[in-house]
Legacy VTK file of the C-alpha trace (Angstrom):
# vtk DataFile Version 3.0
C-alpha trace
ASCII
DATASET POLYDATA
POINTS 516 float
-13.745 -9.163 19.986
-12.744 -10.738 16.329
-11.786 -9.433 13.286
-11.910 -10.688 9.604
-10.586 -9.381 6.296
-12.620 -9.860 3.036
-10.978 -9.114 0.185
-12.570 -8.768 -3.171
-10.693 -8.201 -6.165
-11.762 -7.522 -9.696
-10.246 -6.300 -13.054
-10.000 -2.408 -11.866
-9.648 -2.191 -8.326
-9.753 -4.280 -4.919
-12.122 -3.426 -2.517
-11.412 -4.654 1.176
-14.042 -5.138 3.998
-12.883 -5.451 8.066
-15.400 -6.911 9.877
-15.238 -6.424 13.601
-17.292 -9.067 15.465
-19.040 -9.864 11.919
-20.001 -5.807 11.606
-18.514 -4.069 8.742
-16.294 -1.505 10.285
-13.925 -0.469 7.398
-14.221 -0.334 3.469
-10.978 0.514 1.453
-11.152 0.754 -2.059
-7.776 0.603 -4.332
-7.338 0.821 -7.922
-5.332 -1.837 -9.690
-3.284 1.023 -11.225
-3.418 3.645 -8.461
0.236 5.463 -8.657
-0.069 7.863 -5.967
-0.490 6.234 -2.498
0.028 7.577 1.082
3.468 6.651 2.060
5.000 6.370 -1.458
8.376 8.354 -1.766
9.039 10.420 -4.973
12.060 12.282 -6.213
10.607 15.070 -7.185
11.357 18.565 -8.988
10.237 21.915 -7.976
7.926 23.495 -10.412
6.956 26.912 -8.584
7.553 28.775 -5.064
4.575 30.390 -3.947
5.589 33.027 -1.399
2.157 34.003 -0.642
1.178 30.496 0.438
4.560 29.964 1.688
4.522 26.511 -0.086
6.139 25.040 -3.149
4.346 22.625 -6.139
6.668 20.011 -6.875
6.396 17.627 -9.921
5.873 14.025 -8.949
4.566 12.732 -12.490
1.144 13.128 -11.419
-1.367 15.663 -13.746
-1.317 18.193 -11.155
1.728 19.305 -9.181
2.038 18.215 -5.518
1.193 20.610 -2.996
4.576 20.803 -0.136
3.905 23.730 2.440
6.686 25.161 4.617
5.336 23.415 7.986
5.626 19.939 6.037
9.361 20.148 5.194
10.558 19.105 8.564
13.550 20.381 10.650
16.217 18.292 8.928
14.668 19.438 5.082
18.365 21.089 4.789
20.155 17.396 5.542
17.892 15.649 3.426
18.709 18.009 0.336
21.966 17.609 0.877
21.654 13.753 1.297
19.966 13.677 -2.144
22.530 15.946 -3.671
25.673 14.023 -2.310
24.306 11.060 -3.775
23.257 12.079 -7.172
26.717 13.375 -7.653
28.465 10.483 -6.317
29.840 11.592 -2.838
28.296 9.306 -0.657
28.943 4.925 -1.427
26.714 4.017 1.645
23.133 4.557 2.638
24.477 4.675 6.481
23.979 8.048 7.866
26.738 7.156 10.529
29.501 9.494 8.971
26.952 11.753 7.261
27.029 15.590 8.793
23.449 16.782 9.380
22.933 20.694 8.499
21.245 23.079 10.970
17.370 22.807 11.396
15.558 24.884 9.417
13.692 28.130 11.011
10.068 26.860 12.146
8.464 30.050 11.049
10.939 30.817 8.050
9.952 31.465 4.410
9.444 28.637 1.923
11.737 30.753 -0.959
14.926 30.718 2.087
15.236 26.997 1.459
13.527 26.011 -1.876
14.391 26.827 -5.298
12.389 26.103 -8.713
13.935 23.105 -10.537
15.849 21.860 -7.166
15.595 17.978 -6.711
13.419 16.963 -3.404
12.851 13.828 -1.745
9.169 13.986 -0.316
6.555 11.236 0.672
3.046 11.094 -0.528
0.792 12.516 2.899
-2.639 12.845 1.269
-3.309 11.188 -2.202
-5.197 13.163 -4.850
-8.441 14.477 -3.989
-10.776 15.555 -6.538
-9.029 18.193 -8.664
-6.191 18.683 -6.038
-2.932 16.856 -6.569
-1.150 14.852 -3.700
-0.542 16.508 -0.651
3.410 15.794 0.319
5.823 16.119 3.005
9.795 15.946 3.393
9.616 14.718 6.838
10.040 10.894 5.856
8.923 7.915 7.672
9.079 4.447 6.587
6.720 2.006 8.719
7.328 -1.274 9.807
5.245 -3.890 11.406
6.748 -2.797 14.889
8.628 0.329 14.155
8.972 3.383 11.959
12.145 4.613 10.871
13.007 8.137 10.601
15.983 9.257 8.730
18.294 12.434 10.330
16.792 11.954 13.364
17.784 10.523 16.919
14.512 10.741 18.675
13.052 7.099 20.294
9.239 7.409 20.823
7.231 5.279 22.343
3.349 4.647 21.241
0.814 6.260 23.499
-1.054 3.081 23.454
1.691 0.766 25.562
0.755 2.193 28.992
3.251 -0.149 30.852
6.170 1.940 32.229
8.591 -0.790 32.314
7.823 -2.426 28.778
7.783 1.345 27.738
11.702 1.335 29.138
12.615 -1.967 28.142
11.577 -1.058 24.537
13.370 2.222 24.540
16.620 0.802 26.002
16.286 -2.300 23.281
16.093 0.354 20.461
19.029 2.619 21.776
21.306 -0.857 21.409
20.289 -1.750 17.973
19.005 1.390 15.989
21.601 2.657 13.356
23.174 6.392 14.245
21.280 9.599 12.523
18.333 7.510 12.579
14.964 8.014 14.679
12.570 5.510 15.509
8.856 5.174 16.768
7.979 2.355 18.383
4.456 0.723 17.308
1.651 -0.378 19.338
2.320 -3.781 17.823
5.822 -4.105 19.384
4.564 -4.699 22.934
5.741 -7.667 24.416
8.096 -8.589 21.206
11.453 -10.151 21.385
14.804 -8.382 20.627
15.155 -10.754 17.713
11.838 -9.709 15.973
12.106 -5.975 16.359
15.819 -6.066 15.289
14.674 -8.100 12.119
11.630 -5.503 11.697
14.449 -2.590 11.965
16.826 -4.448 9.361
13.829 -4.731 7.187
13.232 -0.981 7.439
16.968 -0.531 6.737
17.116 -2.109 3.519
14.217 -0.147 2.320
16.495 3.246 2.775
19.270 1.193 0.959
16.844 0.853 -1.739
15.990 4.653 -2.111
19.992 5.306 -1.648
20.579 3.322 -4.823
17.478 4.271 -6.807
18.589 7.997 -5.839
21.910 6.952 -7.563
20.605 6.423 -11.109
16.905 8.104 -11.481
16.061 11.653 -12.457
12.989 13.393 -11.227
9.756 12.502 -11.308
10.128 9.445 -9.829
9.007 7.129 -7.552
11.922 5.576 -5.528
9.904 3.750 -2.618
6.649 2.257 -3.148
4.201 1.820 0.197
2.781 -1.647 0.556
-0.503 -2.406 -0.824
-3.505 -1.697 0.576
-4.157 -5.196 1.748
-0.726 -5.788 3.340
-0.627 -2.249 4.511
-3.691 -2.661 6.721
-2.390 -6.369 7.871
1.077 -4.645 9.079
-0.782 -2.209 10.984
-3.782 -4.057 12.355
-2.872 -7.241 12.436
-3.017 -9.149 15.613
-4.029 -12.363 18.008
-7.634 -10.935 17.228
-7.550 -11.579 13.440
-9.534 -15.004 12.793
-9.494 -15.053 8.988
-8.484 -13.377 6.173
-10.864 -14.691 2.490
-9.247 -13.498 -0.664
-11.016 -14.386 -4.202
-7.897 -13.880 -6.209
-5.395 -16.547 -6.375
-2.159 -14.424 -7.335
-3.496 -12.016 -4.196
-3.842 -15.126 -1.964
-0.154 -16.113 -2.742
0.994 -12.470 -2.084
-0.632 -11.885 1.536
0.498 -15.737 2.392
4.133 -14.482 1.719
3.835 -11.003 3.244
2.109 -12.617 6.204
4.989 -15.335 6.173
7.322 -12.193 6.927
5.629 -10.504 9.545
3.721 -13.242 11.518
4.079 -16.804 10.642
1.972 -18.211 13.041
-1.098 -16.611 11.138
-0.319 -18.161 8.073
-3.530 -20.653 8.533
-5.960 -18.193 9.000
-5.764 -17.085 5.252
-7.913 -18.996 3.025
-8.989 -18.584 -0.592
-12.253 -18.144 -1.751
-13.261 -20.435 -4.695
-16.895 -20.366 -5.073
-18.981 -18.846 -8.098
-20.854 -16.529 -5.718
-19.698 -13.286 -5.183
-17.552 -13.094 -1.842
-19.219 -9.957 -0.675
-22.612 -11.877 -1.022
-21.744 -14.890 0.897
-20.255 -13.239 3.686
-22.666 -10.470 4.188
-20.826 -7.694 3.397
-22.752 -6.415 0.177
-26.060 -6.317 2.319
-24.285 -4.116 5.293
-22.851 -1.783 2.302
-26.453 -1.267 0.961
-27.626 -0.215 4.373
-24.540 1.707 5.466
-23.943 3.923 2.553
-26.594 6.685 1.585
-28.249 9.566 2.965
-30.461 7.608 5.545
-28.945 5.220 8.104
-31.378 3.097 10.075
-30.093 2.197 13.981
-31.712 -0.841 15.271
-34.052 0.824 17.876
-35.746 2.635 14.872
-33.812 6.024 15.408
-32.108 7.230 12.048
-29.257 9.062 10.939
-29.437 12.027 7.958
-25.745 12.195 6.290
-25.223 15.357 4.457
-21.960 16.617 2.357
-20.921 20.120 1.669
-17.650 21.139 0.203
-16.288 22.206 3.667
-17.749 19.619 6.195
-20.115 16.436 6.773
-23.102 16.958 8.837
-24.839 14.061 10.990
-28.331 14.865 12.139
-29.530 12.290 14.662
-33.388 11.808 14.464
-35.426 9.522 17.121
-37.872 8.065 14.498
-40.477 5.699 16.075
-38.144 5.103 18.709
-39.792 6.138 22.298
-39.987 4.321 25.595
-43.534 5.057 26.923
-42.170 4.555 30.477
-39.318 6.724 29.913
-38.556 10.680 30.190
-37.858 12.534 27.249
-34.233 13.514 28.687
-33.707 9.566 28.917
-34.645 8.528 25.496
-33.017 11.521 24.028
-29.514 10.134 25.971
-30.475 6.402 24.872
-30.815 7.678 21.094
-27.838 9.717 21.175
-25.601 6.892 22.765
-26.677 4.368 19.946
-26.531 7.328 17.362
-22.828 7.956 18.643
-21.706 4.564 18.339
-22.706 4.341 14.427
-21.170 7.798 13.545
-17.957 6.452 14.928
-18.310 3.529 12.550
-19.358 5.334 9.921
-16.468 7.833 10.050
-14.257 4.848 9.555
-16.440 3.283 7.072
-16.601 6.151 4.422
-13.398 7.309 5.623
-14.817 11.193 6.191
-12.202 13.539 6.742
-12.248 17.545 7.329
-14.864 18.958 9.782
-17.825 16.831 11.025
-20.240 18.749 12.839
-22.981 16.232 14.729
-26.552 17.263 15.304
-27.411 15.241 18.474
-31.220 15.673 20.219
-31.114 18.307 22.684
-30.255 17.167 26.297
-30.680 19.714 28.990
-28.941 18.068 31.848
-25.269 18.728 32.070
-24.406 15.084 33.279
-25.845 13.478 30.218
-23.882 15.615 27.852
-20.718 14.903 29.527
-22.031 10.884 29.280
-22.414 11.307 25.751
-19.062 12.979 25.055
-17.106 10.552 26.947
-18.815 7.741 25.221
-18.257 8.870 21.781
-14.699 9.668 22.539
-14.337 5.812 23.587
-16.209 4.596 20.489
-13.675 6.370 18.481
-10.928 5.307 19.988
-10.600 2.052 17.409
-10.506 5.359 14.880
-6.718 5.467 13.622
-7.066 8.706 12.049
-5.923 11.106 13.796
-8.638 13.117 14.992
-10.205 15.656 17.698
-13.615 15.961 19.522
-15.162 18.773 20.969
-17.480 18.938 23.882
-20.843 19.401 22.844
-21.887 23.407 22.354
-24.607 24.881 23.965
-27.020 24.213 21.005
-26.051 20.387 21.428
-23.685 20.374 18.378
-20.471 18.287 18.720
-17.699 19.315 16.296
-14.834 16.841 15.145
-11.907 17.189 12.822
-10.486 14.179 11.397
-7.631 13.482 9.386
-8.173 13.116 5.768
-5.527 11.159 3.645
-7.718 9.687 0.979
-10.532 10.342 -1.084
-14.181 9.673 0.906
-15.412 6.289 0.205
-18.837 6.642 -1.297
-20.864 3.809 -2.738
-23.783 4.538 -4.803
-26.518 2.451 -3.125
-29.872 3.510 -5.283
-29.989 1.364 -8.145
-31.102 2.257 -11.754
-34.365 0.245 -12.495
-33.006 -2.523 -14.799
-36.751 -2.866 -16.424
-37.214 0.867 -17.319
-33.528 2.017 -17.452
-34.625 5.136 -15.270
-37.552 6.389 -17.151
-40.214 5.331 -14.505
-42.032 2.833 -16.596
-41.375 -0.822 -16.348
-43.068 -3.859 -17.987
-46.018 -5.412 -16.111
-44.407 -7.437 -13.193
-46.948 -10.401 -14.259
-44.963 -10.961 -17.417
-41.220 -10.893 -15.293
-40.855 -14.937 -14.980
-42.627 -15.318 -18.683
-39.495 -13.344 -19.810
-36.898 -14.934 -17.420
-38.405 -18.305 -19.315
-38.562 -17.196 -22.381
-34.508 -16.509 -21.883
-34.028 -19.794 -20.350
-35.705 -21.569 -23.227
-33.609 -19.940 -26.033
-30.217 -20.678 -23.890
-30.938 -24.431 -23.839
-32.711 -24.868 -27.029
-30.878 -22.577 -29.161
-27.559 -21.963 -27.541
-27.128 -25.905 -26.365
-25.662 -24.924 -22.729
-25.770 -27.133 -20.100
-25.029 -26.672 -16.193
-27.130 -23.382 -16.396
-27.395 -21.139 -13.168
-29.563 -18.134 -12.994
-28.779 -15.559 -10.363
-31.632 -13.365 -9.549
-32.740 -11.201 -6.273
-33.249 -13.492 -3.239
-37.262 -12.654 -3.411
-37.517 -13.978 -6.899
-35.182 -17.121 -5.959
-37.600 -17.836 -3.613
-40.722 -17.631 -5.371
-39.183 -19.704 -8.059
-37.698 -22.509 -5.771
-40.475 -23.018 -2.975
-42.620 -26.043 -3.186
-42.815 -29.457 -5.072
-44.660 -27.641 -8.002
-42.219 -24.724 -8.582
-40.960 -22.964 -11.384
-37.660 -24.641 -10.828
-38.963 -27.933 -10.949
-40.981 -27.664 -13.901
-38.208 -26.098 -15.761
-36.102 -28.971 -14.797
-38.720 -31.974 -15.788
-39.181 -29.833 -18.936
-35.613 -29.510 -19.861
-34.433 -32.593 -18.377
-31.294 -30.979 -16.907
-30.333 -29.535 -13.854
-30.595 -25.426 -13.389
-29.143 -23.767 -10.215
-31.181 -20.314 -8.776
-28.586 -18.329 -7.184
-29.909 -15.514 -4.686
-28.042 -12.428 -4.876
-28.180 -9.939 -2.329
-26.798 -7.144 -4.739
-29.288 -7.245 -7.287
-32.190 -5.342 -8.341
-35.677 -6.585 -7.704
-36.362 -7.415 -11.492
-32.724 -8.306 -12.459
-31.454 -11.539 -13.349
-28.366 -13.345 -15.134
-27.618 -16.412 -16.750
-24.158 -17.942 -16.120
-22.742 -21.317 -17.906
-21.032 -23.981 -16.271
-17.901 -22.366 -15.660
-19.365 -19.045 -14.359
-19.250 -16.910 -17.453
-22.396 -14.616 -17.920
-24.494 -15.697 -21.217
-25.504 -12.659 -22.902
-28.345 -13.131 -24.886
LINES 1 517
516 0 1 2 3 4 5 6 7 8 9 10 11 12 13 14 15 16 17 18 19 20 21 22 23 24 25 26 27 28 29 30 31 32 33 34 35 36 37 38 39 40 41 42 43 44 45 46 47 48 49 50 51 52 53 54 55 56 57 58 59 60 61 62 63 64 65 66 67 68 69 70 71 72 73 74 75 76 77 78 79 80 81 82 83 84 85 86 87 88 89 90 91 92 93 94 95 96 97 98 99 100 101 102 103 104 105 106 107 108 109 110 111 112 113 114 115 116 117 118 119 120 121 122 123 124 125 126 127 128 129 130 131 132 133 134 135 136 137 138 139 140 141 142 143 144 145 146 147 148 149 150 151 152 153 154 155 156 157 158 159 160 161 162 163 164 165 166 167 168 169 170 171 172 173 174 175 176 177 178 179 180 181 182 183 184 185 186 187 188 189 190 191 192 193 194 195 196 197 198 199 200 201 202 203 204 205 206 207 208 209 210 211 212 213 214 215 216 217 218 219 220 221 222 223 224 225 226 227 228 229 230 231 232 233 234 235 236 237 238 239 240 241 242 243 244 245 246 247 248 249 250 251 252 253 254 255 256 257 258 259 260 261 262 263 264 265 266 267 268 269 270 271 272 273 274 275 276 277 278 279 280 281 282 283 284 285 286 287 288 289 290 291 292 293 294 295 296 297 298 299 300 301 302 303 304 305 306 307 308 309 310 311 312 313 314 315 316 317 318 319 320 321 322 323 324 325 326 327 328 329 330 331 332 333 334 335 336 337 338 339 340 341 342 343 344 345 346 347 348 349 350 351 352 353 354 355 356 357 358 359 360 361 362 363 364 365 366 367 368 369 370 371 372 373 374 375 376 377 378 379 380 381 382 383 384 385 386 387 388 389 390 391 392 393 394 395 396 397 398 399 400 401 402 403 404 405 406 407 408 409 410 411 412 413 414 415 416 417 418 419 420 421 422 423 424 425 426 427 428 429 430 431 432 433 434 435 436 437 438 439 440 441 442 443 444 445 446 447 448 449 450 451 452 453 454 455 456 457 458 459 460 461 462 463 464 465 466 467 468 469 470 471 472 473 474 475 476 477 478 479 480 481 482 483 484 485 486 487 488 489 490 491 492 493 494 495 496 497 498 499 500 501 502 503 504 505 506 507 508 509 510 511 512 513 514 515
């Protein structure tokens, strides 16, 4: 199994595609001006305390106040508030918690107004980004993630990732952390720490503690609302969480971002620097690596499977629904039950991929094809859990109900990734009427003539749909060769998977679009 990361950067956002064995499995969109990412830590000010909701609304600088529920305060909330108060008053001169005396844990069944008052300063972390008309969801149970460890202030627990199965390794890591962790800090040992040396893990721990020191220094000088620690950007966060020996390449089409990734990988995995490559071609990076075509086929209401079966994807306010259809897929020599099992297993693998790809959260209901054999339903359930093991979002899968429905709850952290795959016709602009198709190539040729004869452009490139490119370039007496003979200059034709059928654009020799 191999992984590739393809990063497409433009003026307004960064698109990050994660490929697993050349198949698109995750697509992340990050606005270049996004200020409220999961993991960001803010000094906020309580705006309102809502007893009925057992929650508070906190001003963190967003248009809508952030939502803080009592259950998201964390047991050590009083200790955190005491720490913030003493730092603001100058009573603490060190970020270390060695001599800091913790307050008693709050009552897990308590009331919000017992511990929070309006206008109170609180240190909070974004747990969910703003979604739709809602502000961010926040927590006061702070965690600072690194490559191998997660640092938890006001805590003494050491937890090892459940994905590390070897008991001897779990004991080694636990003993190692006991020797080096600072007092009054808890640590979660991540899966990536397996097999790492004490020097590598201690270096990661020191880096995390330096971030806590940064928070300490910021608290001394700022007023709420203020971001005191930003999570690393989405690209580096993915690398931090996923980078391993199975990563074969990372392609980036932006020079500044390329150097940023090189610098980050140098700190977390110096031996992996060589897999980062700067993409400098004029063709869109997603087209060259086949990402655009996969996006077009995988998003939208209908998703087709290789066998001929297909999925219908519907969304409501409260849940997402997958309907599995066998389509024209059926083996004449197999029973209905066998056909249903094969289609359902194929659909289960694709649904697990779709959940990661679209980053769906909340309640998901899957209507599989009915199977009457209990053993087959058990096979489907076990396989679905296996396909979902790659999903980093917390999720829970219920066995098939007597109606053949499978219910999944999946952690929602960010807005769902929604890509519009239906295209507005470039010729009719959505009216349903287009110019005569027989005149399409004549229109391209007239535009080309104007660009060469009137604008005096040289080394022109024409970008068109792949079918149109084939029509223009195939054969000795192709249109392309006719144009080259007529205008006595080189004209390049580029096939673009992302273009609509009758869409075309001209570009000059430095890659800028020629607007006529």
